[in-house]
C-alpha positions in Angstrom: -19.5 -25.0 -40.6 -20.2 -21.3 -40.1 -20.9 -21.9 -36.4 -17.5 -23.6 -36.0 -15.7 -20.6 -37.7 -17.5 -18.1 -35.5 -16.6 -20.1 -32.4 -13.0 -20.3 -33.3 -12.9 -16.6 -34.0 -14.6 -15.8 -30.7 -12.1 -18.1 -28.9 -9.2 -16.4 -30.5 -10.5 -12.9 -29.6 -11.1 -14.0 -26.1 -7.6 -15.4 -25.8 -6.2 -12.1 -27.1 -8.3 -10.2 -24.6 -7.0 -12.4 -21.7 -3.4 -12.0 -22.8 -3.8 -8.3 -23.2 -5.3 -7.9 -19.8 -2.6 -10.0 -18.2 0.2 -8.0 -19.8 -1.4 -4.7 -18.9 -1.6 -5.8 -15.3 2.0 -6.9 -15.4 3.0 -3.4 -16.5 1.0 -1.5 -13.9 2.9 0.1 -11.1 2.2 -0.6 -7.5 0.7 2.1 -5.2 3.4 1.3 -2.6 6.5 3.5 -2.3 7.5 6.7 -4.0 7.7 7.1 -7.7 11.5 7.2 -7.6 11.5 3.8 -5.9 9.4 2.4 -8.7 11.9 3.2 -11.5 14.1 0.2 -12.1 17.6 0.1 -13.5 17.7 -0.8 -17.2 21.0 -1.8 -18.8 20.5 0.1 -22.1 23.6 -1.5 -23.8 22.3 -5.0 -23.1 18.9 -4.0 -24.2 20.4 -2.5 -27.4 22.3 -5.7 -28.1 19.2 -7.9 -27.7 17.2 -5.6 -30.0 19.9 -5.4 -32.7 18.8 -7.1 -35.9 22.4 -7.3 -37.0 23.3 -9.3 -33.9 20.4 -11.7 -34.8 21.7 -12.1 -38.4 25.2 -12.8 -37.1 23.9 -15.5 -34.8 21.7 -17.0 -37.5 24.7 -17.2 -39.9 27.0 -18.7 -37.3 24.9 -21.2 -35.5 23.1 -24.4 -36.7 19.4 -24.0 -37.0 18.5 -26.0 -33.8 21.0 -24.1 -31.7 20.0 -20.8 -33.2 16.4 -21.4 -32.2 17.5 -22.3 -28.7 19.6 -19.2 -28.4 16.9 -17.0 -30.0 14.4 -18.2 -27.4 16.8 -17.3 -24.5 17.4 -13.9 -26.0 13.7 -13.3 -26.4 13.1 -14.3 -22.8 15.8 -11.7 -21.7 14.4 -9.1 -24.1 10.9 -9.6 -22.6 12.4 -8.7 -19.2 13.9 -5.5 -20.5 10.6 -4.6 -22.3 8.6 -5.2 -19.1 11.0 -3.0 -17.1 10.8 -0.3 -19.7 7.0 -0.5 -19.5 7.0 -0.3 -15.7 9.3 2.6 -15.8 7.1 4.3 -18.4 4.0 3.8 -16.1 5.9 5.4 -13.2 7.1 8.3 -15.3 3.6 8.9 -16.7 2.3 9.2 -13.1 5.2 11.6 -12.3 4.2 13.7 -15.4 0.5 13.7 -14.4 1.5 15.0 -10.9 3.4 17.8 -12.5 0.6 18.9 -14.8 -0.9 21.0 -11.9 2.2 23.3 -11.8 2.0 27.0 -12.2 5.0 27.2 -14.6 4.0 26.9 -18.2 7.3 25.3 -19.2 6.9 22.7 -16.5 3.3 21.9 -17.6 4.5 21.5 -21.3 7.3 19.3 -20.3 5.0 17.2 -18.1 2.5 16.9 -21.0 5.2 15.7 -23.3 6.4 13.2 -20.7 2.9 11.8 -20.1 2.3 11.5 -23.9 5.6 9.7 -24.5 5.4 7.5 -21.5 1.8 6.4 -22.3 2.9 5.6 -25.9 6.0 3.7 -24.6 3.8 1.7 -22.2 1.3 0.8 -24.9 4.1 -0.2 -27.3 5.8 -2.2 -24.6 2.6 -4.2 -24.1 2.2 -4.8 -27.8 5.9 -5.8 -28.2 5.5 -8.3 -25.3 2.7 -10.0 -27.2 5.0 -10.2 -30.2 7.9 -11.5 -28.2 5.8 -14.3 -26.6 4.5 -15.2 -30.1 8.0 -15.1 -31.5 9.2 -17.5 -28.9 6.9 -20.1 -30.5 8.4 -19.3 -34.0 11.9 -18.0 -33.2 12.9 -17.5 -36.9 10.8 -14.3 -37.5 12.3 -10.8 -37.4 11.0 -8.9 -34.3 12.2 -5.3 -34.7 12.4 -4.2 -31.0 14.8 -1.3 -31.6 12.0 1.4 -31.7 11.1 0.6 -28.0 14.7 1.4 -27.0 14.6 4.7 -28.9 11.2 5.6 -27.3 12.6 4.7 -23.9 15.5 7.0 -24.4 13.1 9.8 -25.4 10.9 9.2 -22.3 14.0 9.3 -20.1 15.1 12.6 -21.6 11.7 14.1 -21.1 11.7 12.9 -17.5 15.1 14.5 -16.9 13.9 17.8 -18.5 10.9 17.8 -16.3 13.0 17.1 -13.2 15.4 20.0 -14.1 12.4 22.4 -14.6 10.8 21.4 -11.3 14.1 21.6 -9.3 16.9 23.4 -11.1 19.3 23.1 -8.2 19.2 19.3 -8.0 20.9 16.9 -10.3 18.4 14.8 -12.1 19.1 11.4 -13.5 16.7 8.7 -14.5 17.9 5.3 -13.5 19.4 4.0 -16.8 22.9 2.7 -17.5 
């Protein structure tokens, strides 16, 4: 009996490791192209709508259970796409921040350090949230709580814009968000 429990626990841990590795590879940026080309557009308003718990409660109250679960799975699928994009953008912004750490200007180095810290945290949280989203697609009645990822994404975008302004004050800097 103990051997069976140990084998089941080892299998579960192995599955988690495989899923974690797969998600981490999905969030990695490619070495091809410039960093600016690796930043993808992200519709923040649609992301906010999908992550809004009030919207979920509204749908839960208005739809029959079977239809709600179907709609919830579709919304989770879309939310996973937004979270993946946010994670990829965070990885590209972390590289941009790392490249700026060698600057001579102390303010630029501090802004780059903040960007790297926030981008790495966003990337890690995006990976964890993707695991939760995929698990929630199996049981679509649980409350996911994805709004903190959107807030973190906005902070990372702001840090990236600050770094861009410090590196090149004459150029208009805008991170690709809508």
